[in-house]
KETORSE-681160 format. One record per atom (N, C-alpha, C): x, y, z; residue in one letter; residue number from 1. Coordinates in nm, 2 decimals. Layout:
N
R       X       Y       Z  residuo  num
R       X       Y       Z        A  NUM
...
***
This chain:
258
R       X       Y       Z  residuo  num
R   14.14   15.06    8.17        M    1
R   14.00   15.01    8.22        M    1
R   13.95   15.13    8.31        M    1
R   13.82   15.13    8.32        L    2
R   13.72   15.23    8.42        L    2
R   13.67   15.16    8.50        L    2
R   13.66   15.19    8.62        I    3
R   13.57   15.14    8.75        I    3
R   13.51   15.24    8.80        I    3
R   13.37   15.25    8.79        T    4
R   13.29   15.34    8.87        T    4
R   13.26   15.27    9.02        T    4
R   13.25   15.38    9.12        G    5
R   13.25   15.36    9.26        G    5
R   13.37   15.24    9.30        G    5
R   13.49   15.28    9.24        G    6
R   13.61   15.20    9.24        G    6
R   13.71   15.23    9.37        G    6
R   13.65   15.31    9.47        A    7
R   13.75   15.33    9.60        A    7
R   13.72   15.26    9.71        A    7
R   13.60   15.18    9.73        Q    8
R   13.57   15.12    9.82        Q    8
R   13.51   14.98    9.80        Q    8
R   13.53   14.88    9.88        G    9
R   13.44   14.76    9.89        G    9
R   13.48   14.67    9.73        G    9
R   13.39   14.62    9.69        I   10
R   13.39   14.57    9.56        I   10
R   13.44   14.61    9.45        I   10
R   13.45   14.76    9.45        G   11
R   13.52   14.84    9.34        G   11
R   13.66   14.83    9.37        G   11
R   13.70   14.87    9.49        R   12
R   13.84   14.87    9.52        R   12
R   13.91   14.74    9.51        R   12
R   13.85   14.62    9.57        A   13
R   13.89   14.50    9.52        A   13
R   13.93   14.46    9.39        A   13
R   13.82   14.49    9.33        T   14
R   13.84   14.49    9.15        T   14
R   13.95   14.55    9.12        T   14
R   13.98   14.70    9.15        A   15
R   14.10   14.76    9.11        A   15
R   14.22   14.68    9.12        A   15
R   14.22   14.62    9.26        L   16
R   14.34   14.56    9.32        L   16
R   14.36   14.43    9.24        L   16
R   14.24   14.36    9.19        G   17
R   14.26   14.25    9.12        G   17
R   14.30   14.29    8.98        G   17
R   14.28   14.37    8.91        F   18
R   14.31   14.42    8.79        F   18
R   14.46   14.47    8.78        F   18
R   14.49   14.53    8.89        A   19
R   14.62   14.59    8.92        A   19
R   14.72   14.46    8.93        A   19
R   14.69   14.36    8.97        R   20
R   14.79   14.24    8.98        R   20
R   14.78   14.18    8.84        R   20
R   14.72   14.20    8.74        E   21
R   14.72   14.15    8.60        E   21
R   14.78   14.27    8.52        E   21
R   14.82   14.38    8.57        G   22
R   14.92   14.47    8.51        G   22
R   14.80   14.56    8.44        G   22
R   14.67   14.58    8.45        A   23
R   14.59   14.68    8.41        A   23
R   14.63   14.82    8.42        A   23
R   14.61   14.92    8.34        R   24
R   14.58   15.08    8.38        R   24
R   14.47   15.10    8.40        R   24
R   14.47   15.16    8.52        L   25
R   14.31   15.16    8.58        L   25
R   14.27   15.32    8.58        L   25
R   14.16   15.35    8.57        C   26
R   14.10   15.48    8.60        C   26
R   13.97   15.45    8.69        C   26
R   13.95   15.53    8.80        I   27
R   13.87   15.51    8.89        I   27
R   13.78   15.63    8.92        I   27
R   13.65   15.61    8.93        I   28
R   13.56   15.73    8.97        I   28
R   13.49   15.71    9.11        I   28
R   13.47   15.78    9.20        D   29
R   13.42   15.77    9.32        D   29
R   13.35   15.88    9.36        D   29
R   13.26   15.91    9.45        I   30
R   13.21   16.03    9.52        I   30
R   13.30   16.05    9.65        I   30
R   13.36   15.96    9.68        D   31
R   13.43   15.99    9.80        D   31
R   13.58   16.02    9.79        D   31
R   13.62   16.15    9.82        A   32
R   13.75   16.19    9.75        A   32
R   13.85   16.13    9.85        A   32
R   13.84   16.11    9.98        N   33
R   13.95   16.06   10.06        N   33
R   13.97   15.90   10.04        N   33
R   13.85   15.83   10.00        A   34
R   13.89   15.72    9.99        A   34
R   13.97   15.67    9.84        A   34
R   13.94   15.77    9.77        L   35
R   13.99   15.77    9.63        L   35
R   14.14   15.78    9.63        L   35
R   14.18   15.88    9.73        E   36
R   14.32   15.91    9.75        E   36
R   14.38   15.79    9.81        E   36
R   14.33   15.73    9.90        E   37
R   14.38   15.61    9.97        E   37
R   14.41   15.49    9.88        E   37
R   14.30   15.46    9.78        T   38
R   14.30   15.36    9.70        T   38
R   14.41   15.39    9.58        T   38
R   14.44   15.52    9.55        K   39
R   14.52   15.55    9.46        K   39
R   14.66   15.53    9.52        K   39
R   14.67   15.56    9.63        S   40
R   14.82   15.54    9.70        S   40
R   14.86   15.39    9.70        S   40
R   14.74   15.32    9.73        E   41
R   14.78   15.17    9.76        E   41
R   14.81   15.12    9.62        E   41
R   14.73   15.14    9.51        L   42
R   14.76   15.11    9.37        L   42
R   14.90   15.15    9.34        L   42
R   14.93   15.28    9.35        R   43
R   15.05   15.32    9.30        R   43
R   15.17   15.23    9.37        R   43
R   15.16   15.21    9.51        S   44
R   15.26   15.15    9.58        S   44
R   15.28   15.01    9.52        S   44
R   15.20   14.95    9.44        L   45
R   15.22   14.82    9.38        L   45
R   15.27   14.84    9.22        L   45
R   15.32   14.97    9.19        G   46
R   15.35   15.00    9.06        G   46
R   15.22   15.02    8.95        G   46
R   15.12   15.04    9.00        T   47
R   15.00   15.04    8.89        T   47
R   14.99   15.19    8.84        T   47
R   14.98   15.19    8.72        N   48
R   14.93   15.33    8.66        N   48
R   14.78   15.35    8.68        N   48
R   14.76   15.45    8.76        V   49
R   14.61   15.48    8.80        V   49
R   14.58   15.62    8.81        V   49
R   14.46   15.66    8.75        T   50
R   14.42   15.81    8.76        T   50
R   14.29   15.79    8.82        T   50
R   14.24   15.90    8.90        I   51
R   14.13   15.88    8.98        I   51
R   14.06   16.03    8.95        I   51
R   13.92   16.00    8.97        A   52
R   13.83   16.13    8.94        A   52
R   13.71   16.13    9.06        A   52
R   13.70   16.23    9.12        Q   53
R   13.58   16.26    9.22        Q   53
R   13.44   16.30    9.14        Q   53
R   13.34   16.22    9.17        A   54
R   13.23   16.27    9.07        A   54
R   13.11   16.21    9.14        A   54
R   12.98   16.28    9.13        D   55
R   12.85   16.23    9.16        D   55
R   12.78   16.16    9.06        D   55
R   12.79   16.02    9.04        L   56
R   12.74   15.98    8.93        L   56
R   12.60   15.93    8.93        L   56
R   12.51   16.00    9.01        S   57
R   12.38   16.01    9.03        S   57
R   12.32   16.09    8.95        S   57
R   12.40   16.17    8.87        T   58
R   12.35   16.30    8.78        T   58
R   12.43   16.26    8.63        T   58
R   12.36   16.31    8.53        A   59
R   12.41   16.31    8.40        A   59
R   12.54   16.38    8.37        A   59
R   12.54   16.51    8.45        D   60
R   12.67   16.59    8.46        D   60
R   12.76   16.53    8.52        D   60
R   12.74   16.48    8.63        G   61
R   12.85   16.39    8.69        G   61
R   12.91   16.29    8.63        G   61
R   12.83   16.20    8.55        V   62
R   12.88   16.09    8.50        V   62
R   12.97   16.16    8.37        V   62
R   12.94   16.23    8.28        K   63
R   13.02   16.30    8.19        K   63
R   13.15   16.37    8.25        K   63
R   13.14   16.45    8.35        S   64
R   13.26   16.51    8.39        S   64
R   13.36   16.42    8.46        S   64
R   13.29   16.33    8.54        G   65
R   13.39   16.21    8.60        G   65
R   13.46   16.12    8.50        G   65
R   13.40   16.09    8.39        I   66
R   13.46   16.00    8.27        I   66
R   13.55   16.10    8.21        I   66
R   13.52   16.21    8.18        D   67
R   13.63   16.31    8.11        D   67
R   13.75   16.32    8.19        D   67
R   13.73   16.36    8.31        A   68
R   13.83   16.36    8.40        A   68
R   13.93   16.23    8.42        A   68
R   13.87   16.12    8.45        A   69
R   13.92   15.99    8.45        A   69
R   13.99   15.95    8.35        A   69
R   13.96   15.98    8.21        L   70
R   14.01   15.93    8.10        L   70
R   14.09   16.05    8.02        L   70
R   14.11   16.16    8.10        K   71
R   14.19   16.26    8.01        K   71
R   14.34   16.22    7.99        K   71
R   14.39   16.17    8.06        S   72
R   14.55   16.12    8.06        S   72
R   14.55   15.99    7.98        S   72
R   14.46   15.94    7.93        H   73
R   14.45   15.82    7.82        H   73
R   14.37   15.85    7.70        H   73
R   14.35   15.98    7.67        N   74
R   14.31   16.03    7.55        N   74
R   14.15   15.99    7.52        N   74
R   14.09   15.95    7.64        G   75
R   13.95   15.93    7.63        G   75
R   13.93   15.78    7.60        G   75
R   14.04   15.69    7.60        Q   76
R   14.03   15.56    7.55        Q   76
R   14.03   15.47    7.66        Q   76
R   13.92   15.37    7.65        V   77
R   13.92   15.27    7.76        V   77
R   13.86   15.14    7.67        V   77
R   13.90   15.03    7.73        D   78
R   13.85   14.89    7.67        D   78
R   13.78   14.80    7.73        D   78
R   13.77   14.84    7.90        I   79
R   13.70   14.75    7.99        I   79
R   13.62   14.86    8.09        I   79
R   13.49   14.87    8.09        L   80
R   13.42   14.92    8.18        L   80
R   13.36   14.83    8.27        L   80
R   13.37   14.86    8.39        V   81
R   13.29   14.79    8.52        V   81
R   13.23   14.90    8.59        V   81
R   13.08   14.88    8.56        N   82
R   13.00   14.96    8.64        N   82
R   12.98   14.90    8.77        N   82
R   13.01   14.99    8.89        N   83
R   13.01   14.91    9.00        N   83
R   12.94   15.01    9.13        N   83
R   12.92   15.15    9.07        V   84
R   12.86   15.23    9.17        V   84
R   12.72   15.18    9.22        V   84
R   12.67   15.19    9.35        G   85
R   12.54   15.16    9.41        G   85
R   12.53   15.20    9.56        G   85
R   12.42   15.23    9.58        A   86
R   12.39   15.24    9.73        A   86
R   12.24   15.18    9.77        A   86
R   12.22   15.16    9.89        G   87
R   12.10   15.10    9.93        G   87
R   12.08   15.12   10.09        G   87
R   11.95   15.12   10.11        K   88
R   11.89   15.11   10.25        K   88
R   11.80   15.04   10.25        K   88
R   11.76   14.99   10.40        V   89
R   11.66   14.91   10.41        V   89
R   11.54   14.98   10.47        V   89
R   11.44   14.99   10.34        R   90
R   11.31   15.06   10.40        R   90
R   11.20   15.00   10.33        R   90
R   11.09   14.98   10.39        T   91
R   10.95   14.93   10.33        T   91
R   10.90   15.02   10.23        T   91
R   10.83   14.93   10.15        F   92
R   10.75   15.00   10.04        F   92
R   10.69   15.12   10.07        F   92
R   10.62   15.12   10.19        E   93
R   10.53   15.24   10.22        E   93
R   10.62   15.36   10.27        E   93
R   10.74   15.33   10.30        E   94
R   10.83   15.43   10.35        E   94
R   10.90   15.52   10.24        E   94
R   10.89   15.45   10.14        L   95
R   10.98   15.51   10.01        L   95
R   10.91   15.62    9.95        L   95
R   10.96   15.74    9.92        S   96
R   10.89   15.85    9.86        S   96
R   10.95   15.84    9.71        S   96
R   10.88   15.91    9.65        D   97
R   10.93   15.91    9.49        D   97
R   11.05   15.99    9.49        D   97
R   11.08   16.06    9.56        E   98
R   11.23   16.13    9.57        E   98
R   11.34   16.02    9.59        E   98
R   11.30   15.92    9.69        E   99
R   11.40   15.82    9.71        E   99
R   11.39   15.71    9.62        E   99
R   11.29   15.67    9.56        W  100
R   11.30   15.59    9.43        W  100
R   11.37   15.66    9.30        W  100
R   11.36   15.77    9.29        D  101
R   11.43   15.85    9.20        D  101
R   11.58   15.84    9.22        D  101
R   11.61   15.87    9.34        F  102
R   11.78   15.85    9.37        F  102
R   11.83   15.71    9.36        F  102
R   11.75   15.61    9.40        T  103
R   11.79   15.50    9.39        T  103
R   11.82   15.45    9.23        T  103
R   11.71   15.48    9.16        M  104
R   11.71   15.44    9.03        M  104
R   11.83   15.52    8.96        M  104
R   11.86   15.64    8.99        N  105
R   11.96   15.73    8.93        N  105
R   12.09   15.69    8.94        N  105
R   12.11   15.65    9.06        L  106
R   12.26   15.60    9.09        L  106
R   12.27   15.45    9.08        L  106
R   12.18   15.39    9.09        N  107
R   12.22   15.23    9.06        N  107
R   12.19   15.19    8.94        N  107
R   12.11   15.23    8.86        F  108
R   12.07   15.21    8.73        F  108
R   12.11   15.31    8.62        F  108
R   12.05   15.44    8.62        M  109
R   12.08   15.52    8.54        M  109
R   12.23   15.57    8.51        M  109
R   12.32   15.53    8.61        S  110
R   12.44   15.58    8.61        S  110
R   12.51   15.47    8.52        S  110
R   12.46   15.34    8.51        Y  111
R   12.53   15.25    8.43        Y  111
R   12.45   15.28    8.28        Y  111
R   12.35   15.32    8.27        V  112
R   12.31   15.35    8.15        V  112
R   12.36   15.48    8.08        V  112
R   12.38   15.59    8.16        R  113
R   12.46   15.70    8.11        R  113
R   12.60   15.68    8.08        R  113
R   12.67   15.58    8.16        T  114
R   12.83   15.54    8.13        T  114
R   12.85   15.47    8.02        T  114
R   12.74   15.35    8.01        C  115
R   12.74   15.29    7.89        C  115
R   12.74   15.37    7.76        C  115
R   12.61   15.44    7.77        R  116
R   12.61   15.54    7.64        R  116
R   12.71   15.63    7.61        R  116
R   12.78   15.69    7.70        Y  117
R   12.88   15.79    7.68        Y  117
R   13.01   15.72    7.61        Y  117
R   13.05   15.60    7.68        L  118
R   13.16   15.52    7.64        L  118
R   13.14   15.41    7.52        L  118
R   13.02   15.38    7.46        L  119
R   12.99   15.30    7.37        L  119
R   13.07   15.35    7.23        L  119
R   13.08   15.46    7.19        P  120
R   13.15   15.49    7.07        P  120
R   13.30   15.46    7.08        P  120
R   13.35   15.47    7.19        V  121
R   13.50   15.46    7.22        V  121
R   13.51   15.26    7.23        V  121
R   13.43   15.21    7.30        L  122
R   13.45   15.08    7.32        L  122
R   13.43   15.01    7.20        L  122
R   13.32   15.04    7.10        R  123
R   13.31   14.98    6.97        R  123
R   13.43   14.99    6.88        R  123
R   13.51   15.08    6.89        A  124
R   13.62   15.10    6.81        A  124
R   13.76   15.03    6.88        A  124
R   13.73   14.96    7.00        R  125
R   13.86   14.89    7.04        R  125
R   13.83   14.75    7.03        R  125
R   13.93   14.68    7.03        E  126
R   13.95   14.53    7.04        E  126
R   13.91   14.45    7.14        E  126
R   13.84   14.36    7.16        K  127
R   13.80   14.31    7.26        K  127
R   13.74   14.37    7.39        K  127
R   13.66   14.48    7.35        S  128
R   13.59   14.56    7.47        S  128
R   13.49   14.46    7.54        S  128
R   13.48   14.51    7.67        V  129
R   13.41   14.43    7.77        V  129
R   13.33   14.54    7.86        V  129
R   13.21   14.51    7.89        I  130
R   13.13   14.58    8.00        I  130
R   13.08   14.49    8.10        I  130
R   13.10   14.51    8.23        I  131
R   13.07   14.43    8.34        I  131
R   12.99   14.50    8.44        I  131
R   12.86   14.46    8.46        N  132
R   12.77   14.53    8.52        N  132
R   12.76   14.48    8.67        N  132
R   12.77   14.54    8.78        N  133
R   12.76   14.48    8.92        N  133
R   12.61   14.49    8.95        N  133
R   12.54   14.39    8.95        A  134
R   12.40   14.38    9.00        A  134
R   12.38   14.31    9.12        A  134
R   12.30   14.22    9.17        S  135
R   12.27   14.16    9.29        S  135
R   12.17   14.04    9.28        S  135
R   12.20   13.96    9.39        D  136
R   12.12   13.83    9.39        D  136
R   11.99   13.87    9.42        D  136
R   11.96   13.99    9.46        L  137
R   11.81   14.05    9.48        L  137
R   11.75   14.11    9.36        L  137
R   11.82   14.13    9.25        A  138
R   11.78   14.13    9.11        A  138
R   11.69   14.01    9.05        A  138
R   11.71   13.90    9.12        R  139
R   11.67   13.76    9.06        R  139
R   11.59   13.70    9.15        R  139
R   11.61   13.73    9.28        Q  140
R   11.53   13.67    9.40        Q  140
R   11.50   13.78    9.50        Q  140
R   11.41   13.86    9.48        P  141
R   11.39   14.01    9.56        P  141
R   11.34   13.95    9.70        P  141
R   11.36   14.03    9.80        E  142
R   11.31   14.01    9.92        E  142
R   11.22   14.15    9.96        E  142
R   11.12   14.13   10.06        P  143
R   11.04   14.25   10.10        P  143
R   11.12   14.38   10.09        P  143
R   11.24   14.37   10.15        V  144
R   11.33   14.49   10.17        V  144
R   11.46   14.46   10.14        V  144
R   11.53   14.55   10.03        P  145
R   11.50   14.67   10.02        P  145
R   11.43   14.68    9.87        P  145
R   11.31   14.70    9.84        I  146
R   11.23   14.69    9.71        I  146
R   11.29   14.76    9.62        I  146
R   11.33   14.89    9.65        D  147
R   11.38   14.99    9.53        D  147
R   11.53   14.94    9.50        D  147
R   11.60   14.90    9.57        Y  148
R   11.73   14.83    9.55        Y  148
R   11.71   14.73    9.44        Y  148
R   11.62   14.64    9.47        S  149
R   11.59   14.52    9.40        S  149
R   11.55   14.55    9.26        S  149
R   11.44   14.67    9.26        A  150
R   11.40   14.70    9.12        A  150
R   11.52   14.75    9.03        A  150
R   11.60   14.83    9.10        S  151
R   11.69   14.89    9.02        S  151
R   11.80   14.79    8.98        S  151
R   11.85   14.67    9.05        K  152
R   11.94   14.59    8.98        K  152
R   11.86   14.50    8.91        K  152
R   11.71   14.46    8.90        A  153
R   11.67   14.41    8.81        A  153
R   11.68   14.48    8.67        A  153
R   11.68   14.59    8.67        A  154
R   11.68   14.67    8.57        A  154
R   11.83   14.68    8.50        A  154
R   11.93   14.66    8.59        V  155
R   12.06   14.65    8.55        V  155
R   12.07   14.51    8.46        V  155
R   12.03   14.41    8.53        L  156
R   12.01   14.28    8.44        L  156
R   11.95   14.29    8.31        L  156
R   11.85   14.37    8.29        A  157
R   11.79   14.39    8.16        A  157
R   11.87   14.48    8.07        A  157
R   11.93   14.57    8.11        L  158
R   12.03   14.64    8.03        L  158
R   12.16   14.56    7.99        L  158
R   12.19   14.47    8.07        T  159
R   12.32   14.39    8.04        T  159
R   12.28   14.30    7.92        T  159
R   12.14   14.23    7.95        K  160
R   12.12   14.13    7.86        K  160
R   12.08   14.20    7.71        K  160
R   12.01   14.33    7.71        G  161
R   11.98   14.41    7.59        G  161
R   12.14   14.45    7.52        G  161
R   12.20   14.49    7.60        L  162
R   12.32   14.55    7.54        L  162
R   12.41   14.44    7.50        L  162
R   12.39   14.33    7.54        A  163
R   12.48   14.20    7.51        A  163
R   12.45   14.17    7.36        A  163
R   12.33   14.18    7.34        R  164
R   12.28   14.13    7.21        R  164
R   12.30   14.23    7.09        R  164
R   12.29   14.38    7.15        A  165
R   12.29   14.48    7.05        A  165
R   12.43   14.52    7.02        A  165
R   12.54   14.49    7.08        E  166
R   12.65   14.52    7.07        E  166
R   12.77   14.39    7.03        E  166
R   12.70   14.28    7.04        A  167
R   12.78   14.15    6.98        A  167
R   12.81   14.19    6.84        A  167
R   12.89   14.11    6.76        P  168
R   13.03   14.05    6.84        P  168
R   13.14   14.13    6.91        P  168
R   13.10   14.29    6.87        R  169
R   13.23   14.37    6.89        R  169
R   13.23   14.38    7.07        R  169
R   13.16   14.39    7.15        I  170
R   13.15   14.40    7.27        I  170
R   13.10   14.30    7.36        I  170
R   13.16   14.24    7.46        R  171
R   13.10   14.15    7.56        R  171
R   13.05   14.21    7.67        R  171
R   12.94   14.18    7.71        V  172
R   12.86   14.24    7.81        V  172
R   12.79   14.15    7.91        V  172
R   12.86   14.14    8.02        N  173
R   12.79   14.07    8.14        N  173
R   12.78   14.12    8.26        N  173
R   12.74   14.03    8.36        A  174
R   12.69   14.10    8.49        A  174
R   12.72   14.00    8.59        A  174
R   12.77   14.06    8.72        V  175
R   12.79   13.97    8.82        V  175
R   12.67   14.01    8.92        V  175
R   12.63   13.89    9.01        A  176
R   12.51   13.92    9.08        A  176
R   12.57   13.89    9.23        A  176
R   12.62   13.96    9.32        P  177
R   12.69   13.93    9.46        P  177
R   12.55   13.92    9.54        P  177
R   12.59   13.80    9.63        G  178
R   12.49   13.80    9.74        G  178
R   12.54   13.91    9.86        G  178
R   12.53   13.89    9.97        P  179
R   12.55   13.97   10.07        P  179
R   12.72   13.97   10.08        P  179
R   12.77   14.08   10.08        V  180
R   12.91   14.09   10.08        V  180
R   12.95   14.21   10.17        V  180
R   13.05   14.18   10.28        W  181
R   13.08   14.27   10.39        W  181
R   13.16   14.38   10.33        W  181
R   13.12   14.48   10.31        T  182
R   13.17   14.60   10.25        T  182
R   13.11   14.73   10.31        T  182
R   13.18   14.84   10.30        P  183
R   13.14   14.98   10.36        P  183
R   12.98   15.00   10.30        P  183
R   12.93   14.92   10.19        F  184
R   12.79   14.94   10.15        F  184
R   12.70   14.88   10.28        F  184
R   12.75   14.78   10.35        W  185
R   12.68   14.72   10.46        W  185
R   12.72   14.81   10.60        W  185
R   12.84   14.83   10.61        T  186
R   12.90   14.88   10.76        T  186
R   12.91   15.03   10.78        T  186
R   12.89   15.11   10.69        K  187
R   12.90   15.27   10.69        K  187
R   12.75   15.30   10.78        K  187
R   12.76   15.40   10.83        D  188
R   12.66   15.49   10.90        D  188
R   12.53   15.49   10.80        D  188
R   12.41   15.44   10.85        G  189
R   12.30   15.45   10.74        G  189
R   12.29   15.35   10.62        G  189
R   12.40   15.26   10.62        G  190
R   12.43   15.14   10.54        G  190
R   12.33   15.04   10.56        G  190
R   12.34   14.92   10.50        F  191
R   12.26   14.81   10.50        F  191
R   12.23   14.75   10.64        F  191
R   12.36   14.74   10.70        A  192
R   12.36   14.68   10.84        A  192
R   12.29   14.76   10.95        A  192
R   12.32   14.89   10.94        D  193
R   12.26   15.01   11.00        D  193
R   12.09   15.01   11.00        D  193
R   12.06   15.04   10.87        T  194
R   11.91   15.04   10.87        T  194
R   11.83   14.90   10.88        T  194
R   11.90   14.79   10.85        M  195
R   11.84   14.65   10.88        M  195
R   11.84   14.63   11.05        M  195
R   11.92   14.68   11.10        G  196
R   11.90   14.67   11.24        G  196
R   11.79   14.76   11.30        G  196
R   11.75   14.87   11.23        K  197
R   11.63   14.93   11.27        K  197
R   11.49   14.87   11.24        K  197
R   11.51   14.81   11.11        F  198
R   11.40   14.74   11.03        F  198
R   11.36   14.62   11.14        F  198
R   11.46   14.55   11.18        H  199
R   11.43   14.42   11.25        H  199
R   11.43   14.45   11.43        H  199
R   11.46   14.57   11.46        G  200
R   11.47   14.63   11.60        G  200
R   11.57   14.55   11.67        G  200
R   11.69   14.54   11.62        M  201
R   11.82   14.46   11.65        M  201
R   11.94   14.54   11.64        M  201
R   12.04   14.52   11.71        A  202
R   12.17   14.59   11.67        A  202
R   12.22   14.56   11.54        A  202
R   12.28   14.62   11.48        P  203
R   12.33   14.59   11.33        P  203
R   12.39   14.46   11.29        P  203
R   12.48   14.42   11.39        K  204
R   12.53   14.30   11.36        K  204
R   12.43   14.16   11.39        K  204
R   12.36   14.19   11.48        D  205
R   12.26   14.08   11.51        D  205
R   12.15   14.08   11.39        D  205
R   12.12   14.20   11.35        A  206
R   12.03   14.19   11.23        A  206
R   12.08   14.14   11.10        A  206
R   12.19   14.14   11.09        V  207
R   12.25   14.10   10.97        V  207
R   12.26   13.93   10.97        V  207
R   12.32   13.89   11.09        E  208
R   12.31   13.74   11.13        E  208
R   12.16   13.67   11.12        E  208
R   12.05   13.77   11.16        H  209
R   11.92   13.72   11.13        H  209
R   11.88   13.73   10.99        H  209
R   11.92   13.82   10.93        E  210
R   11.89   13.82   10.79        E  210
R   11.95   13.70   10.68        E  210
R   12.06   13.67   10.73        L  211
R   12.14   13.55   10.69        L  211
R   12.05   13.43   10.71        L  211
R   12.01   13.42   10.84        S  212
R   11.93   13.30   10.88        S  212
R   11.82   13.29   10.80        S  212
R   11.74   13.41   10.76        L  213
R   11.62   13.39   10.68        L  213
R   11.65   13.37   10.54        L  213
R   11.76   13.41   10.49        R  214
R   11.79   13.36   10.35        R  214
R   11.85   13.25   10.33        R  214
R   11.89   13.18   10.44        Q  215
R   11.93   13.03   10.44        Q  215
R   12.06   13.01   10.34        Q  215
R   12.15   13.11   10.37        L  216
R   12.27   13.08   10.28        L  216
R   12.33   12.95   10.29        L  216
R   12.35   12.88   10.17        P  217
R   12.44   12.74   10.22        P  217
R   12.56   12.76   10.26        P  217
R   12.62   12.84   10.23        L  218
R   12.77   12.89   10.28        L  218
R   12.77   12.96   10.40        L  218
R   12.64   13.02   10.46        K  219
R   12.63   13.05   10.60        K  219
R   12.73   13.17   10.65        K  219
R   12.77   13.24   10.55        R  220
R   12.84   13.35   10.58        R  220
R   12.83   13.47   10.50        R  220
R   12.88   13.60   10.50        L  221
R   12.89   13.69   10.41        L  221
R   13.00   13.67   10.31        L  221
R   13.02   13.72   10.20        G  222
R   13.11   13.71   10.10        G  222
R   13.21   13.82   10.13        G  222
R   13.32   13.81   10.09        Q  223
R   13.43   13.91   10.08        Q  223
R   13.45   13.97    9.94        Q  223
R   13.49   14.10    9.95        P  224
R   13.48   14.18    9.84        P  224
R   13.58   14.13    9.71        P  224
R   13.69   14.04    9.75        D  225
R   13.78   13.98    9.65        D  225
R   13.71   13.87    9.59        D  225
R   13.62   13.80    9.65        E  226
R   13.55   13.68    9.60        E  226
R   13.49   13.72    9.49        E  226
R   13.41   13.86    9.49        V  227
R   13.35   13.91    9.37        V  227
R   13.45   13.96    9.26        V  227
R   13.54   14.01    9.31        A  228
R   13.63   14.08    9.22        A  228
R   13.71   13.97    9.15        A  228
R   13.75   13.86    9.20        N  229
R   13.81   13.76    9.12        N  229
R   13.72   13.71    8.99        N  229
R   13.58   13.72    8.99        V  230
R   13.51   13.69    8.92        V  230
R   13.50   13.76    8.81        V  230
R   13.49   13.91    8.86        I  231
R   13.48   14.02    8.76        I  231
R   13.62   14.01    8.67        I  231
R   13.73   13.99    8.73        V  232
R   13.86   13.99    8.65        V  232
R   13.85   13.88    8.57        V  232
R   13.82   13.76    8.59        F  233
R   13.79   13.66    8.49        F  233
R   13.71   13.69    8.37        F  233
R   13.61   13.73    8.39        M  234
R   13.51   13.77    8.30        M  234
R   13.55   13.88    8.19        M  234
R   13.65   13.96    8.24        A  235
R   13.68   14.04    8.15        A  235
R   13.82   14.00    8.06        A  235
R   13.85   13.89    8.11        S  236
R   13.97   13.83    8.05        S  236
R   13.96   13.74    7.92        S  236
R   14.06   13.71    7.85        D  237
R   14.03   13.62    7.72        D  237
R   13.99   13.50    7.76        D  237
R   14.00   13.45    7.90        L  238
R   13.95   13.30    7.95        L  238
R   13.80   13.30    7.95        L  238
R   13.74   13.41    7.95        A  239
R   13.58   13.44    7.92        A  239
R   13.54   13.47    7.79        A  239
R   13.63   13.44    7.68        S  240
R   13.61   13.50    7.57        S  240
R   13.49   13.46    7.48        S  240
R   13.42   13.35    7.54        F  241
R   13.28   13.29    7.47        F  241
R   13.18   13.32    7.57        F  241
R   13.20   13.41    7.67        V  242
R   13.11   13.45    7.77        V  242
R   13.04   13.59    7.75        V  242
R   12.89   13.61    7.71        T  243
R   12.83   13.72    7.69        T  243
R   12.69   13.71    7.74        T  243
R   12.62   13.81    7.78        S  244
R   12.49   13.80    7.82        S  244
R   12.47   13.71    7.94        S  244
R   12.57   13.69    8.03        A  245
R   12.56   13.60    8.13        A  245
R   12.54   13.69    8.25        A  245
R   12.49   13.62    8.35        V  246
R   12.48   13.67    8.49        V  246
R   12.54   13.58    8.57        V  246
R   12.64   13.62    8.65        W  247
R   12.72   13.53    8.73        W  247
R   12.69   13.55    8.86        W  247
R   12.64   13.46    8.92        G  248
R   12.61   13.49    9.09        G  248
R   12.71   13.45    9.17        G  248
R   12.75   13.55    9.27        V  249
R   12.85   13.52    9.37        V  249
R   12.79   13.55    9.49        V  249
R   12.71   13.46    9.52        D  250
R   12.60   13.48    9.64        D  250
R   12.59   13.39    9.74        D  250
R   12.69   13.29    9.75        G  251
R   12.68   13.19    9.88        G  251
R   12.58   13.12    9.86        G  251
R   12.51   13.08    9.74        G  252
R   12.41   13.00    9.72        G  252
R   12.26   13.03    9.74        G  252
R   12.27   13.17    9.74        S  253
R   12.12   13.23    9.79        S  253
R   12.02   13.22    9.67        S  253
R   12.07   13.19    9.53        I  254
R   11.96   13.16    9.43        I  254
R   11.93   13.01    9.42        I  254
R   11.79   13.00    9.44        R  255
R   11.75   12.83    9.43        R  255
R   11.69   12.82    9.31        R  255
R   11.65   12.90    9.23        S  256
R   11.59   12.86    9.10        S  256
R   11.70   12.79    8.99        S  256
R   11.65   12.75    8.90        L  257
R   11.74   12.66    8.80        L  257
R   11.79   12.76    8.71        L  257
R   11.72   12.87    8.68        I  258
R   11.75   12.96    8.58        I  258
R   11.77   13.12    8.63        I  258
***
């Protein structure tokens, strides 16, 4: 199986979850150090894992990353988890065309390009699965970050369209996490840092303030393994009648019936 953005956060937790199920793993990430750390951790568990460092915001990066990751597997894969993504808290007026392009290229077009490149392989395998990591903000956007919300809404449209186009051979589903405490939030310039600047608060205080605004019933951020557990389930035969689904792992943030 192949996981993009698999060296940290939800991607890393997903790799560990599949490792516990005995999967052979291929991981692509832009962070070479995090890749090596994740590889060492997985191999200490006895997992067969290969890694590739690549910038998936570009078409060349997608192709070279996939080729390198799957080289030792003769280019074969039967489960694809599109997980790579980034976001910052900026108002609509602050976003330039270049920032919109970067967000869409990484958060959406990397999924498009990865799926397009691997579809011939996935069509030839038995029980192939694609799982796309979206966001609760795809279904219930907030004022910020609007570019991130738009990119993740596009991921849901891609998921639904591919599920119909590739059925019954390939099951295509999405997870839609709410706020999950990962490096996506905690890194310098990440969600917590930029949210702090947006609200004029310390990063931790800004996160707590944002959670109060969203009125999450579970009143906390999620953990990466709580999303990973759902991804592993959706890839398994236990979910064999599940396709075109959007599975919220969001602490109850979505209020709508559908």
